[in-house]
Structures are given as structure tokens and as C-alpha cells.
C-alpha positions, 0 to 999 in steps of 0.5 A: 421642323419643316425641313429647309424647301418651305422656309427657303421659298418663304424667305425669297419671296418675302425678300421679293415682296419687301425688295418691291416696297422698299423701292417705292418708299418715300419715307424713312420709316416705311424704308426701315420697316421694309430693310428689317423685313429683308433681313427676316427673309434672309434669316429665313432662307439662308440657314434653310438652304445649308440644311438642304445642302447638309442633308441632301448630299452626303460627306466628300468632295462633291458636297464641299464644292456645293458648300464652296459654291454657297459661300462664293455667293456672299462676295459676288453678291456683294459686289454686285450690289456694290456695282448696281448701286454705283452704276444707277443715277442718283435720282433713280434709288428705287430701281436697286431694290427693285433689281433685287425684288426681280432677281428675287421672285426668278429665284423663287420660281426656279427654286419651285421648279428644281429644289427638292423638298425635304419635308419627309426627313424631318417630321421623324425628327420630333422637333418643336419651336423653342419660343421663349429661348428664340424671345429672350436671345433675340431680345438680349442681342439687341438690347446689347447691340443697341448699348453698345451703338449709342454709347458713343453718342452718348458720350460726345453728349455727356459733357464729359461723363463717360457714357457708360454711365448714363441711362440710355445705355446702362438700361438696354445693356443691363436687360439685355445681359439679363435677358442672355443670362436667362436664355443660357438657362433656358437652353440648358435646363428648361427647354425640351428642344432648345433653339441653341443646344449645348450639344451642338457644341460639343463635337471637339473644338467647336466652341472656340472655333465659333469664337474664332469666327466671331473675332475673324468676321468682326475684323471683316466688319470693320474693314468692310465699313471703314474701308468703303468710307476711308476710300470716300475720304479726299485725304485719305485717296488724294482726290478732290471728292474721294472715291465714289460710285462705279470706281469705287465698285471697281475698287472692290472687284477683287474681292468678287473675282478672287471670292469666287475663286477661292470659295470653290478651290477652298471646298477642293482644297479641304481635301488635299490641304490640312484644314488647320493650314487653311485656317491659320492663312485665313487668320493671317490674312485677317490680320493683314487686311485692316493692318495695312490701311491703318498703316498706310501712307496719305494718300493711299496708293491703290496697288501697294495698300489697297489692292493687297488689303483687298486681296487679304480680305477676299482669303480671309472671309472665303477660307474662313466661312467656307471652312465654316460651313464643311467643318459645322456641317460635317460634325452636326446630324440630320437634326441639326443641319438647319442650325449649322446654317444657322450658326454659320450664318449667326457668327457673320452677322453678330460679329459684325453688328458689335464689332462695328459698334465697338469700333466706333467707340474706338474711333470716337476716343481716338478722334478725342484725343485731337482738341480743336483750338477755340480761336480756331478759324472755320478753315482751320476747324476743317483741317482739324475735322479731317485730321480727326476723322483720319486718325478715327479710321486707322484706330478702327483698322487697328481694332480690326487687326487686334480681333484678327489677332485675336481669333488667330490666337485661339484658332492656334491654340484651341482648334484642332480639326483633323481632315477626316472630319470632311471626309467621312459619312456622318451617321444620321440620327434617325430610327430604324435600319439608318437610311435616309428617307425619299423626300415626299416631293420631287422636283417638278422638273425630275420625276419622282423615282421608284 
């Protein structure tokens, strides 16, 4: 509706404001609100960045390189945050957020000076906001995610009864599914300008590709969260207190270095290597990352299992996300460029949100198989608790590998992406002579052209 520039600027400034406030937060409630508002900011500027790149650059190697750099910001930013958190003193947590606020405001100033506006391009598309669909989809996903997240705790407190039978799980689950079902009808048959139009998924293999990506990203979410917890366990690493701080950040160094290289190289490889080959390679890597940690003997050895797992995870996330950005942008017309970016981001966040809850369900079920005797001494209870934790981690990794395996199976059987998809110049869905109108305002460092 408004192009990518305005939502991007709003998102970056909004992120800076709430990162600044989060650094001063003393109460948990304010910190939670600040974190939620940061999520809103990210939801604003990620799709808008994608929309601007997709509408400004024509199909070809240059656009793929830019999208590769865009995808490479994810692993690099993750590692930078990890490193900053590890380097900062424990008694100064506010600086973690203040550094983010400083970077956000610097980004806003830089974008104001250099990023072109694209408002004129969007005025001709006559888009309107689908408020009903937005509410139903958001409410439905939140309710289902909450039901999945609360199920393990409901089971633990259910005195032998499954958490799925408790009202605290059933009520949000049924309500969420109902909202999503109504949203499906609204998007398909009621909304004049649907938030998720069915024809966005009409190009060949888009639906299967999206489903495969959900499985892949679910694996990554579990691997990312559980691996950090796993490495912090003393028994798992053979250390006195586990791995923490800068040492833990150093363990994840391959995800930053390899991630940046692979994202840039991946954009270039799309023009010389069949996309399906790259997708299959990423799928195999997705399986390997959690499976290596699930199979590793204790204490886990970094160079034999952790390092290869890091490399596999890096190959998986970077190749898949780069392919997703390039492919969805290439098959989408101008009016759907922002939606393509939103879907690329939603697939990651939605999969990680749901998979973490499911992995927790799997871990709790696995831990319940180990029964602590009533006569166990306090020392023996600690040993049993440690065994249960390790078993939970292992089964969570197995679930992640199974999810990746399902994604690879879907990709092999149902996804067909030709190399020509990312090489051809798409036809813009604008009226008139088909040419792209000039931007309403140029950058402040680049004089308007005639």
C-alpha cells in the first residue's frame, strides 16, 4: 500500500525506541512489552526491505547478490548479538539493548540519506488493508502457539492426565483453529484485497516449497535453541559448569563466517547450479545438524561433532533462506513483492515458534520415561535429573532431524524450480506501457534524474 520505504523507516526507528526503553526496564512486564514491540518493528522492516529490493532491482545476478547479502545479515546479526551478550558484564544487561538502539538509529539516519522512496510505484496498485484477515490470522496463530506451548506444563500438573484434555490447552487450541478456518474463508472468498491471496501461491511449486521450508526452519529453530541449552549443560560438555559467555559465542563462530560466505556465494550459485541441487544439499545439511548432536557420545567433542553440526546448520539456513528470497521474489509480480518478503520471514518465525513448543512436548515425554525412585537420595536425584535433561535434549534433536527429513522428502517429490525462474525479467502488473514509474523522491545523496 505505502511502498517499502515508509514501513522500513518506521520499523527501524520503532526498534531503536523500544530497544532504548528495554535497557532501562527494571520490571519484567516492561521488558516483555519492549520485546514484543521490538518484534513489531522487525515485522515492519523485514518485508519492506524485501519489497524495495524486489521492486528496484531487475531479475539477474545483481539482484540475487543483493538478496544473498540480505539473507547473510541473519547469521551475522545473530552471531554479533551472541558475541555482545557474552562480552558484556553480567551486571550491565542494559547495554545489550542500548547497543541495539544505537545501531538502529544509525541505520535510520543512513537509510534516510541513501534509500530511495518507492511510494509512486505502489499508488498505482490500488491496494487496501485487509483488517479482518489480519486479525483472524494473527489471533489464530497466537492461540494455537499458546496451546502448544502450555501443553507440556499442563501434562506435568495434570496428575497423570494428558495436557491435551485440559481446558487451558483445549480452549485456545479450538479457538485458534476456528479463527484460522474463518480466516481461510475470508482470504479466499470475502476480502476484496486479501492479506494472503490464494493466487500468490498459484505459481508452480510455491505451496510445496513453502511447506518444505516450514519443516526446514522448524529444524533450525529447535537446533538453535536446544544446542545453546545443551552446551550449557556440564554433563554434555564435560566441564564443571557448561559452556557460557564468550566461549559459547566462539563455538558458534562458523555460523557467522560460513553464513556470510554462503549467502553471497549462494546468490551467485543460483546462476550456475540447478536450484534443486542446492535445495537438496541444504535439506541434507538440515538433517545432519541436529542428528550429529543427537548421536554424539558424552561428553560431546567440539571438532568431531559440534563443529560439523555448526557447518551443517549454516549450510542449511543460508542456502534455504537465499533460495526462498530469490525464488519467491522472482515468481511474484510487483504488487506481491512485499508479500513475498513477508512470507519469507513468516515461514522462519512461524516454524520456529511452533517447533520449539513441539520439541518441548517431545522432550517432556522423553524425560518422563525415566522414573526417579522415591527412595533416591538428594545426590541420586540430581543424577537422575541430569539424565532426564540429556535425554530430553537428545529427543528434541531427533525431532528436529525428523522434521528436516520430512522437508527434504517434500522438496524431492513435489518441488520443481527451473533455473530460468531466477534469470528472467518478470512482467510488472502495472497498467499502461508496462514501464516502471520513477520514484516519487530520490535519495538525499543522489540528485533526482531527468
